Backbone as CSV, one residue per row, in Angstrom:
resi,resn,N_x,N_y,N_z,CA_x,CA_y,CA_z,C_x,C_y,C_z
1,UNK,54.052,105.660,154.760,54.709,106.215,155.918,56.266,106.125,155.618
2,UNK,56.918,107.228,155.632,58.349,107.296,155.396,58.919,108.302,156.411
3,UNK,60.283,108.068,156.603,61.049,108.855,157.480,62.062,109.721,156.625
4,UNK,62.161,110.970,156.929,63.187,111.873,156.258,64.381,111.968,157.179
5,UNK,65.578,111.657,156.604,66.866,111.834,157.373,67.526,113.130,156.920
6,UNK,68.097,113.857,157.934,68.645,115.097,157.591,70.017,115.328,158.191
7,UNK,71.017,115.657,157.343,72.271,116.146,157.812,72.387,117.643,157.640
8,UNK,72.161,118.388,158.768,72.055,119.810,158.687,73.397,120.525,158.635
9,UNK,73.460,121.492,157.841,74.739,122.438,157.770,74.129,123.822,157.550
10,UNK,74.977,124.824,157.875,74.614,126.125,157.709,74.183,126.581,156.286
11,UNK,74.952,125.943,155.347,74.621,126.288,153.963,73.993,125.161,153.183
12,UNK,74.352,123.974,153.432,73.821,122.750,152.713,73.231,121.779,153.715
13,UNK,72.095,121.174,153.226,71.442,120.148,154.061,71.347,118.896,153.215
14,UNK,71.922,117.842,153.727,71.779,116.555,153.033,70.528,115.852,153.411
15,UNK,69.855,115.256,152.434,68.517,114.621,152.749,68.608,113.179,152.241
16,UNK,67.893,112.315,152.994,67.704,110.903,152.694,66.329,110.570,153.084
17,UNK,65.701,109.569,152.381,64.452,109.114,152.722,64.334,107.641,152.829
18,UNK,63.514,107.134,153.762,63.426,105.712,153.928,62.464,105.092,152.833
19,UNK,62.550,103.901,152.743,61.624,103.123,151.926,60.268,103.040,152.707
20,UNK,59.234,102.647,152.059,57.900,102.593,152.790,57.908,101.566,153.978
21,UNK,58.739,100.559,153.817,58.721,99.569,154.935,59.612,99.930,156.089
22,UNK,60.371,101.094,155.958,61.266,101.536,156.956,62.419,100.614,157.235
23,UNK,62.913,100.040,156.177,64.003,99.118,156.245,65.285,99.781,155.848
24,UNK,65.296,100.617,154.790,66.517,101.200,154.260,66.371,102.717,154.008
25,UNK,67.467,103.393,154.015,67.436,104.782,153.710,68.173,105.055,152.333
26,UNK,67.674,105.932,151.533,68.245,106.229,150.233,68.536,107.721,150.188
27,UNK,69.656,108.032,149.638,70.049,109.458,149.452,69.020,110.052,148.583
28,UNK,68.595,111.351,148.912,67.616,111.995,148.182,68.151,113.174,147.404
29,UNK,68.630,114.148,148.108,69.212,115.392,147.579,70.036,116.118,148.529
30,UNK,70.626,117.210,147.929,71.324,118.194,148.830,70.691,119.476,148.577
31,UNK,70.248,120.148,149.659,69.430,121.272,149.513,70.372,122.498,150.041
32,UNK,70.361,123.538,149.211,71.058,124.783,149.599,70.201,125.624,150.370
33,UNK,70.508,126.017,151.533,69.699,126.861,152.419,69.546,128.221,151.795
34,UNK,68.285,128.731,151.801,67.902,129.972,151.240,67.265,130.912,152.271
35,UNK,66.097,131.346,152.046,65.415,132.153,153.060,64.432,131.197,153.850
36,UNK,63.996,131.758,154.966,63.098,130.936,155.796,61.790,130.553,154.995
37,UNK,61.338,131.470,154.150,60.126,131.289,153.413,60.346,130.202,152.323
38,UNK,61.478,130.266,151.580,61.781,129.267,150.579,62.096,127.924,151.243
39,UNK,62.837,127.917,152.316,63.110,126.644,153.060,61.866,125.979,153.510
40,UNK,60.905,126.752,154.086,59.639,126.166,154.466,58.858,125.504,153.339
41,UNK,58.786,126.350,152.201,58.100,125.783,151.034,58.725,124.515,150.555
42,UNK,60.099,124.447,150.573,60.827,123.266,150.072,60.525,122.069,150.986
43,UNK,60.593,122.237,152.322,60.374,121.059,153.223,58.916,120.641,153.199
44,UNK,58.058,121.539,153.035,56.578,121.139,152.989,56.406,120.322,151.698
45,UNK,57.008,120.651,150.540,56.905,119.916,149.395,57.525,118.493,149.587
46,UNK,58.656,118.440,150.180,59.290,117.094,150.357,58.334,116.229,151.188
47,UNK,57.828,116.743,152.344,56.932,116.016,153.184,55.662,115.516,152.342
48,UNK,55.139,116.323,151.609,53.978,116.020,150.786,54.304,114.981,149.716
49,UNK,55.351,115.159,149.016,55.692,114.364,147.904,55.975,112.908,148.370
50,UNK,56.739,112.771,149.431,57.168,111.424,149.903,56.320,110.800,151.048
51,UNK,55.275,111.595,151.506,54.494,111.041,152.616,55.211,110.797,153.865
52,UNK,56.039,111.896,154.217,56.974,111.876,155.416,56.088,111.988,156.679
53,UNK,56.331,111.049,157.592,55.568,111.071,158.942,56.505,111.337,160.107
54,UNK,57.791,111.304,159.851,58.700,111.636,160.935,60.044,112.020,160.292
55,UNK,60.799,112.859,161.081,62.032,113.329,160.599,63.136,112.993,161.607
56,UNK,64.318,112.568,161.104,65.458,112.273,161.959,66.495,113.252,161.492
57,UNK,66.935,114.097,162.443,68.017,115.055,162.181,69.277,114.658,162.916
58,UNK,70.358,114.628,162.182,71.572,114.220,162.871,72.100,115.350,163.831
59,UNK,72.413,115.017,164.972,72.867,115.944,165.935,74.443,115.849,166.138
60,UNK,75.092,116.888,165.734,76.580,116.846,165.689,77.189,117.106,167.111
61,UNK,77.093,116.095,167.929,77.677,116.216,169.395,79.193,116.150,169.225
62,UNK,79.799,116.678,170.239,81.224,116.603,170.392,81.653,115.204,170.748
63,UNK,82.903,114.803,170.609,83.263,113.425,170.880,83.013,113.055,172.333
64,UNK,83.013,114.092,173.250,82.664,113.715,174.574,81.198,113.714,174.916
65,UNK,80.400,113.915,173.884,78.912,113.902,173.960,78.367,115.214,174.341
66,UNK,79.125,116.254,174.513,78.517,117.602,174.849,78.079,118.359,173.581
67,UNK,77.309,119.408,173.905,76.752,120.253,172.785,77.875,121.340,172.539
68,UNK,77.971,121.601,171.202,78.678,122.756,170.787,77.805,123.710,169.994
69,UNK,78.297,124.740,169.372,77.532,125.752,168.713,76.726,125.073,167.563
70,UNK,77.368,124.127,166.762,76.706,123.587,165.649,75.544,122.714,166.123
71,UNK,75.681,122.068,167.216,74.609,121.128,167.813,73.449,122.089,168.204
72,UNK,73.700,123.210,168.738,72.670,124.131,169.103,71.961,124.643,167.925
73,UNK,72.648,125.013,166.847,72.020,125.468,165.569,71.079,124.349,164.977
74,UNK,71.599,123.074,165.034,70.862,122.011,164.505,69.590,121.774,165.383
75,UNK,69.642,121.893,166.615,68.454,121.811,167.516,67.431,122.808,167.116
76,UNK,67.902,124.061,166.979,66.967,125.128,166.543,66.333,124.887,165.191
77,UNK,67.112,124.400,164.279,66.624,123.999,162.937,65.596,122.926,163.019
78,UNK,65.923,121.886,163.757,64.968,120.719,163.971,63.633,121.159,164.622
79,UNK,63.750,122.032,165.598,62.587,122.601,166.342,61.746,123.472,165.416
80,UNK,62.392,124.163,164.570,61.682,125.048,163.565,60.943,124.094,162.538
81,UNK,61.640,123.012,162.056,60.975,122.054,161.169,59.763,121.479,161.772
82,UNK,59.990,121.040,163.050,58.803,120.410,163.778,57.540,121.445,163.840
83,UNK,57.879,122.675,164.126,56.841,123.669,164.271,56.119,123.923,162.985
84,UNK,56.885,123.960,161.807,56.219,124.371,160.537,55.516,123.180,159.902
85,UNK,56.005,121.925,160.139,55.500,120.752,159.502,54.569,119.925,160.363
86,UNK,54.602,120.208,161.561,53.661,119.397,162.513,53.974,117.892,162.437
87,UNK,55.224,117.554,162.318,55.712,116.205,162.277,56.787,116.033,163.293
88,UNK,56.801,114.915,163.994,57.830,114.715,165.005,59.228,114.712,164.464
89,UNK,60.085,115.419,165.108,61.537,115.429,164.760,62.287,114.749,165.913
90,UNK,63.146,113.745,165.524,63.977,113.026,166.445,65.414,113.484,166.162
91,UNK,66.087,113.752,167.197,67.560,114.194,167.071,68.337,112.873,167.306
92,UNK,69.295,112.578,166.397,70.069,111.440,166.395,71.555,111.670,166.401
93,UNK,72.267,111.049,167.250,73.699,111.296,167.404,74.383,110.963,166.034
94,UNK,75.074,111.902,165.442,75.659,111.690,164.139,77.162,111.787,164.220
95,UNK,77.728,111.644,165.378,79.264,111.758,165.413,79.887,110.751,164.441
96,UNK,80.762,111.238,163.654,81.582,110.536,162.614,80.857,110.122,161.364
97,UNK,79.559,110.602,161.201,78.811,110.277,159.994,79.494,110.890,158.744
98,UNK,79.993,112.164,158.907,80.656,112.842,157.839,82.018,112.119,157.509
99,UNK,82.725,111.677,158.501,83.974,110.843,158.182,83.562,109.605,157.466
100,UNK,82.453,108.957,157.897,82.076,107.716,157.111,81.717,107.983,155.707
101,UNK,81.009,109.094,155.464,80.618,109.369,154.050,81.838,109.670,153.211
102,UNK,82.777,110.467,153.798,84.084,110.698,153.061,84.847,109.451,152.782
103,UNK,84.849,108.524,153.759,85.532,107.186,153.523,84.856,106.515,152.320
104,UNK,83.490,106.406,152.439,82.799,105.712,151.359,83.075,106.339,150.036
105,UNK,83.104,107.703,149.927,83.330,108.321,148.619,84.796,108.259,148.199
106,UNK,85.694,108.059,149.065,87.111,107.972,148.726,87.397,106.655,147.908
107,UNK,86.487,105.723,148.011,86.630,104.490,147.219,86.000,104.628,145.831
108,UNK,85.396,105.703,145.616,84.739,105.911,144.322,85.707,106.738,143.431
109,UNK,86.612,105.979,142.715,87.652,106.598,142.005,87.174,107.348,140.734
110,UNK,86.038,106.922,140.175,85.550,107.603,138.958,84.861,108.881,139.186
111,UNK,84.501,109.217,140.409,83.816,110.434,140.654,84.791,111.671,140.774
112,UNK,84.269,112.798,140.210,85.103,113.947,140.270,85.016,114.517,141.774
113,UNK,86.094,115.242,142.161,86.086,115.814,143.512,84.844,116.662,143.837
114,UNK,84.379,117.443,142.866,83.246,118.302,143.044,81.946,117.446,143.224
115,UNK,81.878,116.385,142.536,80.665,115.437,142.648,80.759,114.742,144.054
116,UNK,81.864,114.445,144.492,82.042,113.745,145.844,81.585,114.852,146.857
117,UNK,82.015,115.981,146.771,81.685,117.108,147.748,80.125,117.219,147.750
118,UNK,79.520,117.217,146.559,78.046,117.397,146.532,77.311,116.225,147.133
119,UNK,77.890,114.958,147.064,77.229,113.732,147.532,77.462,113.557,149.062
120,UNK,78.490,114.239,149.563,78.886,113.921,150.963,77.695,114.119,151.996
121,UNK,77.050,115.301,151.817,75.788,115.566,152.695,74.733,114.613,152.511
122,UNK,74.466,114.222,151.346,73.428,113.117,151.084,73.754,111.766,151.734
123,UNK,75.017,111.448,151.586,75.451,110.159,152.211,75.427,110.197,153.668
124,UNK,75.875,111.322,154.225,75.747,111.524,155.637,74.368,111.406,156.188
125,UNK,73.420,112.034,155.424,71.962,111.934,155.767,71.482,110.450,155.742
126,UNK,71.994,109.737,154.743,71.586,108.313,154.564,72.195,107.469,155.766
127,UNK,73.417,107.771,156.178,73.988,107.064,157.275,73.258,107.382,158.550
128,UNK,72.867,108.591,158.780,72.140,109.027,159.979,70.768,108.188,159.980
129,UNK,70.066,108.271,158.885,68.733,107.627,158.734,68.916,106.078,158.845
130,UNK,69.861,105.545,158.215,70.088,104.062,158.354,70.366,103.592,159.759
131,UNK,71.230,104.411,160.418,71.557,104.111,161.794,70.305,104.096,162.680
132,UNK,69.396,105.143,162.498,68.195,105.242,163.233,67.295,104.095,162.978
133,UNK,67.098,103.772,161.679,66.270,102.599,161.231,66.733,101.319,161.873
134,UNK,68.057,101.055,161.842,68.611,99.806,162.414,68.402,99.852,163.940
135,UNK,68.440,100.947,164.592,68.195,100.942,166.085,66.795,100.616,166.411
136,UNK,65.839,100.975,165.487,64.447,100.545,165.723,64.177,99.124,165.473
137,UNK,64.907,98.621,164.474,64.735,97.113,164.225,65.297,96.412,165.485
138,UNK,66.494,96.795,165.990,67.061,96.141,167.169,66.134,96.256,168.371
139,UNK,65.551,97.416,168.556,64.567,97.678,169.665,63.326,96.724,169.518
140,UNK,62.824,96.651,168.241,61.691,95.781,167.997,61.975,94.348,168.253
141,UNK,63.092,93.848,167.797,63.530,92.478,167.996,63.750,92.184,169.454
142,UNK,64.402,93.079,170.172,64.643,92.856,171.587,63.347,92.779,172.412
143,UNK,62.349,93.662,172.039,61.053,93.578,172.786,60.278,92.387,172.338
144,UNK,60.479,91.818,171.163,59.790,90.693,170.720,60.355,89.371,171.445
145,UNK,61.624,89.467,171.739,62.215,88.249,172.383,62.076,88.271,173.882
146,UNK,61.490,89.258,174.481,61.293,89.240,175.906,59.882,89.092,176.270
């Protein structure tokens, strides 16, 4: 059982996958959006290859928590994924995840700017997934202590 983390963009989608114990998230890849048919084939392969049982999609809410056009596109993408894969999709507040990934990459002096740009989406997906996994651990621990 693994969870797939997604940082959705109109052209590029960052992907991260959890370990089998659902403790950590690891950057997986950056997928370039193609046609619906190719996208469906790609995501079905990822689900099959990694044994994905749930997907967490970062929801880019505005700073005040409201929906913008990108959040709406992201919801549509997540709902599409859920319909083609028959796997639950959770939407997770991703505000500032891209800024976090840029900050992380800014400390990597040996990486070329193009490499940093390519890694940004994957790291954002990893931040989204890790945040979700951490919230589940906190939930579990809180329920265990009551």
